[in-house]
C-alpha distance (Angstrom), angle and dihedral (degrees) to the residues before:
residue distance angle dihedral
M1 . . .
D2 3.88 . .
Q3 3.68 117.5 .
P4 3.81 118.4 -132.3
P5 3.79 113.4 -103.0
S6 3.74 117.5 -94.9
R7 3.83 121.0 -103.8
H8 3.80 87.8 -108.3
V9 3.85 94.3 61.1
V10 3.83 91.6 46.5
A11 3.81 90.8 48.8
T12 3.72 92.2 58.4
V13 3.81 91.4 71.7
I14 3.87 96.4 40.2
G15 3.82 106.1 112.3
R16 3.79 94.2 21.7
A17 3.83 116.3 139.2
I18 3.83 116.7 -118.1
G19 3.78 136.6 175.0
L20 3.90 124.1 -144.9
R21 3.68 112.5 -149.3
I22 3.83 107.6 -160.0
I23 3.73 116.0 -126.2
S24 3.76 111.0 -143.4
P25 3.83 129.2 179.7
V26 3.82 87.8 -141.7
A27 3.74 97.8 40.4
A28 3.90 93.0 140.8
E29 3.87 88.8 62.4
S30 3.84 97.6 57.1
T31 3.72 141.6 17.6
L32 3.81 110.2 -123.8
P33 3.82 121.5 -160.9
V34 3.90 124.3 -112.3
L35 3.76 105.5 -118.1
E36 3.84 110.9 -135.2
G37 3.68 127.4 -157.8
R38 3.81 147.7 119.4
L39 3.75 133.0 -91.9
A40 3.84 102.6 -107.7
R41 3.72 106.5 174.3
A42 3.80 143.0 -5.9
L43 3.83 115.8 -117.2
P44 3.66 130.5 -165.3
G45 3.90 115.8 -108.4
Y46 3.74 143.9 177.5
F47 3.83 120.8 -53.9
G48 3.91 89.3 7.2
L49 3.66 95.3 -65.8
F50 3.85 114.9 141.3
R51 3.76 119.6 -123.0
Y52 3.81 122.9 -165.6
L53 3.64 140.8 -137.1
V54 3.71 115.3 -133.4
E55 3.72 124.7 -156.9
L56 3.76 108.8 -153.3
D57 3.86 123.1 -132.3
A58 3.84 88.8 -134.7
P59 3.66 127.3 13.6
L60 3.91 118.7 -105.4
P61 3.71 114.0 -98.4
D62 3.82 115.6 -100.9
G63 3.80 110.5 -80.7
F64 3.86 95.2 14.2
D65 3.76 104.7 166.2
P66 3.87 104.0 141.8
L67 3.80 97.7 -176.8
G68 3.79 100.1 27.9
E69 3.89 92.2 -112.8
L70 3.80 101.9 127.0
P71 3.81 122.1 103.5
W72 3.85 116.2 -118.8
F73 3.78 95.3 -102.2
A74 3.89 91.9 57.9
R75 3.80 99.4 46.6
N76 3.76 102.4 86.8
R77 3.77 103.6 32.8
S78 3.76 122.1 111.7
V79 3.63 111.3 -101.6
R80 3.88 121.3 -152.0
S81 3.76 100.1 145.6
L82 3.88 139.8 39.6
V83 3.73 134.9 -165.4
I84 3.82 118.4 -134.3
S85 3.66 124.8 -159.5
P86 3.70 126.2 -174.1
A87 3.91 122.5 -101.2
P88 3.83 99.1 -176.0
D89 3.76 125.8 -179.0
A90 3.72 91.7 -129.1
P91 3.90 122.4 77.9
T92 3.80 112.1 -84.1
L93 3.66 96.5 -111.9
E94 3.76 92.7 52.5
T95 3.74 93.7 52.2
P96 3.88 120.0 103.5
P97 3.77 110.1 -110.6
D98 3.87 91.5 -119.7
V99 3.72 98.9 41.8
I100 3.79 93.8 143.1
G101 3.81 91.7 52.1
D102 3.75 91.8 44.6
C103 3.79 90.7 55.9
V104 3.77 94.0 45.9
R105 3.89 92.5 50.2
E106 3.87 89.3 47.9
G107 3.73 95.7 42.4
R108 3.79 92.2 -120.6
M109 3.80 126.5 146.0
L110 3.85 119.7 -117.2
H111 3.76 134.1 -172.0
V112 3.93 109.3 -122.6
F113 3.75 137.9 177.0
V114 3.76 110.4 -120.8
S115 3.81 120.7 -149.8
I116 3.92 132.5 177.9
G117 3.77 105.7 -93.3
P118 3.76 129.7 -133.4
T119 3.84 123.0 -90.7
A120 3.81 117.7 -104.8
R121 3.71 90.3 -109.3
A122 3.78 93.7 54.7
L123 3.79 90.6 51.0
R124 3.84 89.2 52.8
V125 3.74 93.1 48.3
A126 3.75 103.3 37.1
G127 3.84 103.4 20.1
D128 3.87 117.2 -156.5
A129 3.86 88.6 -10.9
A130 3.87 88.1 72.9
A131 3.85 88.0 61.8
S132 3.82 94.0 51.2
E133 3.86 118.4 135.2
A134 3.86 90.3 -112.1
R135 3.82 93.2 55.7
C136 3.75 99.4 43.6
P137 3.95 112.5 71.8
F138 3.80 115.3 -141.6
L139 3.66 112.8 -105.2
C140 3.96 106.6 177.5
M141 3.76 145.9 -57.5
A142 3.76 118.3 -85.5
D143 3.79 144.5 179.4
L144 3.78 108.2 -116.2
E145 3.89 108.6 -139.1
P146 3.69 121.2 -173.8
R147 3.82 112.2 -132.5
T148 3.70 134.2 -154.6
A149 3.86 119.0 -119.2
T150 3.71 91.5 -104.5
A151 3.92 96.4 54.0
R152 3.82 112.8 121.0
A153 3.78 121.4 -132.4
P154 3.91 109.9 -110.1
L155 3.86 88.6 -166.7
T156 3.81 90.1 70.7
R157 3.81 88.8 55.3
F158 3.73 89.2 48.9
I159 3.73 95.4 51.3
R160 3.92 92.2 45.3
E161 3.88 87.9 52.7
A162 3.80 92.7 46.7
R163 3.81 90.5 54.3
A164 3.59 94.6 46.1
R165 3.78 92.2 60.4
């Protein structure tokens, strides 16, 4: 049985820049922004797979719900963080525990589930429990793409263009 990665291994990806390219079944009809942020914290997940808290470089625009997936109670809250969970091609029990960290370290793309993250206050009060699957509503699927430190955030351009209209 595989042992979970040590905290040192997980720590090597904390702070790394990533992009989340939203996967849409109707991508040809609309252009969706790439969400940009940094891996902020490793979180426990189902079947021993690590999930990650992502701090966004720019908060999502009010009402951001690109695929109409959010429940009513999550549609108008300010979103500054996301939680990503792996959605690997391999069966779950054959997936390495830190598949997200492995992909970021190796510069590979990975499919992930993206959920609305907890507020900073909720994290202070409840810790990792604030980022549980039950408390973080599903937003979309995305392709996780590791970024270099110099990559610019396309979401900031998207927000500027939306406000200019």
